[in-house]
C-alpha positions, 0 to 999 in steps of 0.5 A, a space after each residue: 516459481 514465477 517472480 513476484 512483480 513489484 510495480 514501483 509507482 514512485 520512490 521513497 523520500 531522500 532521507 529514508 533512501 539514504 538510510 535504508 533503501 527504497 520501497 522494493 527493499 522494504 517489501 521484500 524484507 517484510 515478506 521475509 523472501 529472497 530478493 531473486 524471487 522478484 521482478 521490479 518494474 518502475 512504471 513511473 519511468 515508463 518501464 513496461 509491465 510483463 505478460 500476466 503469465 509471466 508472474 506469480 503475484 503482484 505488489 503496487 508500491 506507494 508514490 508521491 504522485 496523485 492517482 487523480 492526476 491520471 498520468 499516462 503511466 498510471 493509467 497504463 498500469 491501471 489497465 494492466 491491473 484490470 486485466 490482472 484481476 480478471 485472471 485472478 493474480 494475487 494482488 496487494 496495493 499499498 497506499 498509491 497502489 491501493 488507490 490506483 486499484 480502486 480507480 481501475 475498478 471504477 471507484 473514486 479517489 480524492 483528496 481526504 477532506 480531513 487533510 493529511 494522515 501521517 505517522 503511526 496510527 491505529 486501525 480496527 478490523 471489521 467483523 466478518 473477516 474470518 474467511 479472509 486470507 490476510 485478515 482472518 487472524 487480526 482480531 483487535 485494533 492494531 498499529 499502522 504507518 501512514 502518510 497520505 493525502 488522498 483516499 478512496 472515497 467511493 469504493 468500486 462495486 462488491 468491495 469488502 472493507 476489512 479495516 478502518 479508522 476515524 480518518 479513513 474508513 477504507 484503510 484495508 479492503 478486498 476488491 475481489 478474490 485475491 486482490 486487496 488494497 491497503 492505505 497504510 504502509 505495511 512495509 514501513 519500519 520505524 526509520 522509514 516513518 520518521 524519515 517521512 515526518 522529518 522530510 515533510 516537517 515544514 509542510 506539516 508545521 504549516 498544516 498545524 501538525 505537531 512534528 515532535 508529537 508525530 515523531 514521538 508517536 512512532 512505534 513498531 507495527 508488527 501485525 501490519 508487517 505480517 500482512 505482507 509475509 502472509 501474502 507471500 505465503 499465499 502466492 507460494 501456495 497458488 
């Protein structure tokens, strides 16, 4: 099997890194996979992406960067992703990765008018997901971990919405066959989510958010976490 490519667009907060490592470790753990089956490319450090025929699938991580800044490495990655989608490589974008896919395909990313969404929240699947490879079995609202200020505010053409909440109507989408975007973080566990809240607590307080309530509200997100495992199974079947 060719390796699964993890496109790393940034690193986690220091509080989380000291306890449980970084994004790629969480993604591989969520997929219940062997770390030797993965290739990590740190595009935010200007590392170059492999040829499309050298990988079996793609996961794009979150980042503290903003898609709207159109940084050189980000635009380079967007062009690579356009080509990957054209040859139907299986792709999942997480948070920044989700937004970058939307941007690459002609959608619009901007600061969410409601402000920051952070902590454990609930999203609801939409009707009509019965044929979707990742969402067919999700029938009820489910918990997710979130940390973002920007959102996909206009979807690219032919995108199907899979899950939403009142804060962000585009929490999970299918951009095209075998290409999904998740605004939430399926790879986060409770330690990761708590670390993000703790690291950003000064900003959260200034924004009028209740840090204690956010920390107390952190809970497991097993259904969200299973999405990455299902994605890995899909890649292995290709």
